N, C-alpha and C positions, 0 to 999 in steps of 0.2 A: 753832066751827070756827075753827081757829087758822091764820092766813095769815102765813107767814114771809117774810122779805126774799129768801130763796133763791127761793121759789115765784114771788114778784112777779118777780124778776129774769128766771126761767126764762120766764114768760108774755110779758114784754116782749121778751126775745129772739127768741121764736117769732114774735111779731106783727111785729117789725122784719125777719126774714127773709122772712116771708111777703109783707109790702108791698114790699119790695126786689125779690122774685122777680116782682112784677107788672110792673116795668119802666114805661117811658114811651113815649110814642108821637111823640117828637121825630123829626124827619127823619134825624138822624144816628145815632139808635139803632134805627130801624125796620128790621127784617130782612125781606128778600124771599126766600121760598123758592121756588125755581125748578126744575121738573121738565121732563121730556122725554117725548115719546111717539114718538121716533124709532125705536123697536123695533130696537135694535142687536142684532146677531147675537152669541150667547154661543159663542165658539169650544169646539169639543170637544176632550176631551184629546189630547195629543200622541201619536201612535202609537209613537213612541220611548220613552215614559215609562210606558206601561200594560202589565199582564199579558194573558196569554192571554184569560182571563174578560172583561176589560174591552173587549179588541179584538173579541171575538166580538159582545158586546153593543153596543158603539158602531157597528160596521159594519152589524150587522142593523137597528139603529134607522134608520140612514141608508137602507140599500137598501129598506126597507119604507115610508119616508116619501115620499109623492109629491105633486106639484103637476100634476093633470091638465090644468088651464087653461093651464099654461106648459109642462110637460114634453112632449116628443115621444113619449116612451113610458116605461116602468119603467126603461129602461136609463139614463136622466138620473140617477135615484136612485143607480144603480150606479157611475155615473161620479163623482158627488159623494163616493162612499165610497172612491175609488181610493187616497188615502193609508194606508187600512187593509187594502188588498187585496194579495195576493201570487199567484204561480203562474199557472195557466190563467185564474183569475178576474180577475187584473189585466189579462192580455193582452186578454180580452174586453172589458173597461172601456175600456182604451185603443184598442181597435181602433174603438169607438164603433158597432159593428154592431147594428142594431136589428132585423134580419130574423128571428131566432129567439126574440124576446120576445113571449109571447102576452100581451095586454092584459087586465087584469081585467074581469070582466063589466059592472062598473059604471063603467068608466073614461070612457066618452062621457058618460054621465049627470053625473058629478062635474065633467067639463070644462066642459060647457054651464052647469051651475050655479055654477062658479068654486069649487067646494069643493077642500079640501086633505085629505090623509090623513096622519097622523102615527102613528108607531109608537113604543111603550115596550117595552123588552125586559128580561128578568130571567134570571139563571142558574137552570135547572131541576135538581131533584133527581134527575132521569133521567140525568144526565150520568155516563157511564162512569168509573170510578176510573182515573187515569193514574199511572203510577210517577213518582216525582220525578226531574227531569232530562230529561224527554221533550222533543224539539225539535218533534214534532207531536202535537197535542192535540185530542181530540174533545170538544166541549162543547155541550151542549143548552140551548138558549134558549127562554123562552117569550115570545112577542111578541103584543101587543094594538095593534090598529090603532084609530085613532078617526078618523072622518070629521068634519073640521070645516067646517060649512056657512056660506056666506057669509051666511046669515041670523042668525048667531051661535049656533044650536044646534050639538049635537055627537051623533054616533051612535057608540057603541062597538061594535066588531065582535068576533066570537068570537076568544078567544085561541087562538094556534096555536103549535104546537110545532115548533122547527127544530133539526136536527142540523147542527152547524158544525164544520169543520176549521180550526184555526189553525197555523201553522208560525213557530218562532222563526227569525229571520233575523239578520243582524249589525247590522240597523237597526230591531230591535223585532219583536213578533209580527205576524202578518199573517194575515188570513182567506183561505183558499184555496178553500174549498168550503162550500156549505149545501145542505141538502136538507129539503123539507117532511117532517114526520113524522106529524102529524095535525092 
């Protein structure tokens, strides 16, 4: 087996790089990696910068995400979605009226257990086709709610289909109506 100077030089260079990569533990070279568990809120997309689909999806995720131990009713979730709402739906959210809101059958149980409910929605293939340039668009979204138990477990609920209506305004798309489909 013949070892050339090039091979020796390559092995020595690789060894030097490996040793240099190990670094040292002197005080001035010691790096401290700090993290945080402050659970900062990730801001949703700006309603002025998203299309009709994303408006329907974002608004419905907010409307169907509840904190029963904190929220007075599901209307609190509707109020959180206010930036994405328009028309009569916005008027209901701004009124803060909770009289007509029927609580979920499990609301009291979730509140007592300090559980939260989060929703994830996606565009559905059942969405009716809309001609280009429409200012009012019907969009079907499939939403899956998950109960986040205080114990750390989670329970995924049955996906639901919602028919939404979004309207283009001078300030972006707004959700103006939603109806449970199945």
